[in-house]
C-alpha positions in Angstrom: 125.3 82.1 116.9 126.4 78.8 115.8 122.8 77.9 114.8 122.5 80.9 112.6 125.9 80.5 111.1 125.2 76.9 110.1 121.9 77.9 108.6 123.6 80.8 106.7 126.0 78.3 105.1 123.2 75.9 104.2 124.0 73.3 106.8 120.5 73.0 108.0 120.6 69.5 109.3 123.5 70.4 111.6 121.8 73.6 112.7 118.6 71.7 113.7 120.7 69.3 115.7 122.2 72.2 117.6 118.8 73.9 118.1 117.2 70.6 119.2 120.0 69.9 121.7 119.7 73.3 123.3 115.9 73.0 123.6 116.2 69.6 125.1 119.0 70.5 127.4 117.0 73.5 128.9 113.9 71.5 129.0 115.5 68.7 130.9 117.8 70.6 133.1 116.3 74.0 133.5 117.9 77.4 132.7 121.4 77.6 134.1 124.6 79.5 133.5 126.4 76.5 132.0 126.0 72.7 131.8 128.1 69.6 132.3 129.0 68.4 128.7 128.7 64.7 129.8 125.6 64.7 132.0 123.8 67.9 130.9 123.3 68.9 134.5 123.0 72.6 135.0 125.6 74.5 137.0 126.2 78.1 138.1 123.4 80.6 138.4 119.9 79.4 137.9 117.3 81.4 135.7 120.3 82.7 133.8 119.1 85.4 131.3 121.7 84.7 128.6 120.7 81.0 128.3 117.0 82.0 128.3 117.7 84.6 125.6 119.4 82.0 123.5 116.4 79.7 124.0 114.0 82.4 123.0 116.0 83.3 119.9 115.9 79.6 118.8 112.1 79.4 119.6 111.3 82.5 117.8 110.6 80.7 114.5 108.0 78.7 116.1 105.9 81.8 116.8 103.5 81.2 113.9 102.8 77.7 115.2 101.8 78.9 118.6 103.5 78.4 121.9 101.2 75.8 123.5 104.0 73.1 123.6 106.4 75.6 125.2 103.9 76.4 127.9 103.3 72.7 128.5 107.0 71.7 128.6 108.5 74.8 130.4 105.9 76.7 132.3 103.7 73.9 133.5 106.4 71.2 133.6 109.7 70.9 135.1 111.7 73.0 132.6 112.7 75.6 135.2 111.0 78.6 133.4 108.1 79.2 135.7 107.3 82.9 135.7 109.2 83.8 132.5 106.2 83.4 130.1 
């Protein structure tokens, strides 16, 4: 919601920073219920559907570009999303 609010108010640079941070966090740590704000380490339930839904919402605009990079980073890599895509 923060991402969309920032975009709505024309703060595109800040919105991109939020989006990039969430994508990197989930790529590096996997899909978890919550994350340590200092280390980025995932905690709570793994494969948490709300976190994955947020990630999909942020990635939706990449649909026209194709999802090859997503498959490489998350499905084939260590992103913790095996079986989701």
